[in-house]
N, C-alpha and C positions, 0 to 999 in steps of 0.2 A: 939548510942549503945543500950540505954535502949529501944528505939522504936523498934529496930530490934529484941531485946529479947522478947518484948511483942508480936510482930507479929509472931516470931517463936513458942511461946507459943500457940497462936491461931491456928497455922497451924497443931499443934499436933492432933487437933480434926477435921480438915478439910483437905481433900486431893485435892490439886491444880492440874489443868490440864494445861500442856504446850504443845502447838502444834508446832512441828518442821516441817516447810515447806520446801520442796526441790523437787527434781525430783525422783519419784519412779523408781527404776532400776539404779540409779547411786549410786556408792560406794564412795561418797566423804569422804575422811579421816577427813576433818575438821568437817563435820556434826556429824560423829560418835564420834569424840573426845568430841565435845560439849555435845552430848547426854550422853555420859558416865560420863563426869564431872558433868553435871546437876544431873543425877541420884545419883552420889556420894555425891553431896553437899546437895541435898533436902532429899535424903533417902526415907522413907515411906510417906514423906509430899507431894509429888507430883508424878505424872506419866507423862512420855514423850511420846507423840503419834506423830509419823511421818506421814505427809500427803503429797500427790502429788500435788504440787502447780498448775499444768496444768491439773488437772483431769477434769476440765470443758471444755476442748477442744472439739470441734465438731468432730464427727467421720466421716471425709470426707477426701478425698485426698489420693494420693499414699503413702505419708509419714506415715499417720496413719495406713494404711494397713501393710506397712513394719514393723512398730513399734509393731503391734499386732501379726504379724507373728513371729518375732524374740522373742517377749516376751513369746509366747506359747512354743518356743523351748528351750530357755535358762533360763526361770524363771518359771518352773512348779509349784513351791511353791506358786505362786501368784494366788489368787482366781479370778473367773469371776467378772465382775462388780456387785456392790451392795451386795458383801459378805464380810465377815471378816475373818481373820486368825491370828495366831501367827507366826511372822517371826523373831522376836528377843527375847532374853532372858530377856531384861530389861524393856520391855513395850509391851502392846497390840498395834500393828500397825493396824489401821483401814483404809481400802482403799475404800473410797466412790466415785465410778467413774461415771462420766456422770450424775451428778445430777444438776438439775437447781438451787436448793438452796444450792449448795455445799459450797460457801464461807460463807453464813449466818449460815449454820449448823456448819462449822468449827469454826466460831467466837463465836457462842453461847455455844459451848461445851468446850471452853477453857478459863482459867483465863488470860492467856498471850500466845502470839504468837511469835514464833522465826522464822524469815525468812532468808534462806541462800542467800547471795548476791554474790559478786565477779563475777565469770565467768557466773553465771546464768543471770546477768544483761547485758551481751553482746547480746543485743537482737535487731536485725535489722528488724525482721518481726513482732514484736509487741506482741508475745505470752506472754513473761514474764512480759513485761510492762503492758499489759492488766490484767494479774493476779494480779500484785501489785496494780493496780488501783482499782480493784474490792475488793480486801482484805482491802484497805485503807478505802473505803467507808463503808464496813461492820463493821470495827473497829469504825468508827465515829458513826454509827447508834447504836451500842451496848455499846459504851463506854468502849472498851477493850484496854489494853496496848499491844504493840508489839515492837519487836526489830528487826533491820535488820543488819546482820552480813557482814562486808567487802564491803559495798556498795561503788562503785566508784573505786574499786581496778583495774578495767580494763579501759583503755581509749577508748575502741571501742564501746561506746554506740551508738545506733541509735537515730535519731532525736525524734521518738516517745517516746523512753524510757527516754530521757532527759526531754521532756515535762511533762510526767507523774510524774517523780521524783521531778521536781520543784513544781508542783501543790500539791503533796503529802507533802512536807516539808513546803510550804508556807500556807497550809490550816489553818484557825484559830483554828480549833478543832484538830490540829495534835497531835497524841498520840504516834508518833514514836520515838524510841530511836535508833540512829545509832551508832554501835560499829565499830570504824574504826581504821586504823593504819595511818602511815605517807603517804604511797602510796595512800590510799583512799582519804586522806584529800587533797593531792596535785591535784588529778584528779578533785575532786569536786570544788576546788578553780579555776581551769582552766575553768570549765563549769560555774562559777559564781553561785554555789548553796550553799545556807546556810545549814549547816549540823550540828545539835546538837550532842553532844557526851557525853557518860556516861563513867566515868573511875571508875573501881571497884577494890577493893582489891584482891590480889591473893588468891588462894585457893589450897588445896591439890589435886593432880591428881592421880587417881588409875592406877598403872602400870600393867593393866591386859594383856599386850601383850607379856610379856617376857616368851616365851615358846621356848625351845630348838628344833632344827630340829629333826624330828623322824629318826629312823634307816632306812636305804634304801632310803634316800631322793634323789631326782632327781633334775637336773638343770631345771630352768623354765625361760620363757620369758613372760613379760607382754606387749602385743602388743597394739597399738593404730593406727587406720586408718589414713593415711596421709590426708585424707579429713577432719577428725576430727581435727587434728592438725592445718591444714590450716584455719579451721573455727574459732578456738579459738585464732588464731593469734599468734602462738609461734614466738618469735623473732629469726631471723636468719635462717629460714627454707629456704633451697636452692631448686630451681626447683619447678615444678608443682606437685600436688599430684599424677598424673599418673606416672611422673618419679620417685617419691619417693617410689612408691610401689615396683619397682624393686630394688631400693637401700636398702629398709628395708629387703626385702627378701634375698638379698645377705649377709647383715649383720648377719641375724639370721642364714643362712645356714652355714656361717663360724663359728659362735658361737657354733652351735650344733656339727659341725664336730670336733671341738677342744675339746669337752667334752669326757671323758672316759666312762661315763655311756651310756648304750644302749638306754635310754629313755629321752625324752624332753617334758616338759609340757608347753603348751602355755596358757596364761591367756588372757582374753578379758573383757572389761567393759560391763556394762548391757545396752548398747544401741545397736540398730540393725546395724548401720554402722560399729561399731567396731566388732561386732559379725560375720557379713558376710565377713569382710576382714580377720579375724582370721581363718574362714573356708577355705578361698582361700589360705592363708598361709599354713595351715595344709595339704591341697591337694598337693601344690607345693613341700613342704618339704618332704612328703612321696614319691614322685616320684624321687626327687633328692637324698634322703638319705634312700634307702630302708632298710638298715641295722639298722636304728633307729626306735623306737617306738615313734610316735608323738601323744600326747594326747591333748585334748582341754577342757578347763573348763571355765565357766563364773564366774566372781566375784559375790558372793552371797550378799544378803542384810545384813545378820547377822554378826556383828563383830566376834562373836564367831566362826561361820562357816568359816569365811574368815581366821581367825587365825589358825584354824584347817588345812585348805588346805594349807596355806603358810608354816605351820610347816613341810610339806612333801617335801619342796624345800631345796636343799643343797645350792644353790646359785641362784640369780635372775638377769636377765638383763631386765631393765624396761624402756619403753618409756613414762610412766606416773609418775608424781611426787607423787601422792597419794599412789600408790602401793609401791614406793620406801620408802616412809615415814613409812608405816606400816611394811615393811620388816626390816627397821632399828630399829624400835621400838621393834621388836621381835629378834633383834640381828642376823639377817640372812644376809650373805654377798650379797650386792646388788649393781649393777652398773647402774647408771642412764645415759640414752642417751639424751643429750640435744639438739641434732639436730642444732648445731651452726656451723659457718664456720670455726672455728679455732680448734676444737677438735672432735674426733670421740666418746669419752666416758669420763666420769669422775665419781669418787666415790661421793656418796651423802654426802654433808656437814652436820655434826652433828648439827652445829648451826642452820641450817634451820629447822631441825626436832624439836629442842628445841623451835624455834620461832613459829612453828605451835602449839605446845602444850601450850605455854604461851598464845597464842591468843584464844585457846579453853577455857583456864582457866578464861581469863578476860571476854569473852562472857558469859560463864556459871554463873559466879559470878554476872555479871550485870543483867541477866534475873532472877536469883534467888532473887535479891534485888527487882526487879520490882514486882515479884509475892508476896514477903513478905510485900511490902508497899501498894499493891493494896487492 
């Protein structure tokens, strides 16, 4: 306790930098909760800088062109490569794209690095595992601390990802702290991977999401491409993605027709597959329901902007857990569509929302302690 107090006193004269690594363009609720909790815990003692963990990817292939095309349409606030901008209210977000020294620059500029795990580690093509490997080597070269959140939460790792993660944790200069839950620990044990774990005390969480819906709010649907759902391995998904396109269209059409309001807002996540699918949905719904005004919006990066947009919704039907959690935090009626074989829809369980918040608190407190002790 005395040691932490002395470290806190030292940090009053020094601003620590924490790099929050994820995917630029994704609106992961867990990453945002952790960033907000870290900002709340450290205050003026640290700044949280989000980075794109895959920014070093080569600009080749149809997927890259599709991603860049969609990004130019749905994320106009993002700058061109090698430029900076402000996209959140709590920190400067620096996007350094396509730099050869990207990972070394990231590590040198940060006192600690926080890496989002979980679904991002479902990597069969090696992109995420390669990024993790490069980050780990940079950490060892520069002697930096880093934490990985939720690693092993998903059982769908590719062979390359398993190999990289074993080498990462078995390295004699390992500086990783893995923050895990029981699901993560179980999967890691199944893979035979030793996983150190840091347990930190709880901390206060800023409830900055409690905004009432604005006057004239409209119903909304948070869409997700069936191809994306199939890739992430949602349990219980029936049929092929091509068949589920029509099923999802029919569900949303019935939902829109049952609403009294003349408008419907479609949400999509910040990736090109979901965006193109949402545009296809918008076109189909406009032809099926000419009396309705069908609008389309991409989920922005800033939590404040997202909260402002969600506050315009009277109710939400969501195919994504993250948006459903945000809506529940804002006290907006939200129905989560689980895509299982036994039910067509269910209301979001409040215990799951609290579990996500508690996980963010623990992760933020652990990283704060790493920074204070380094």
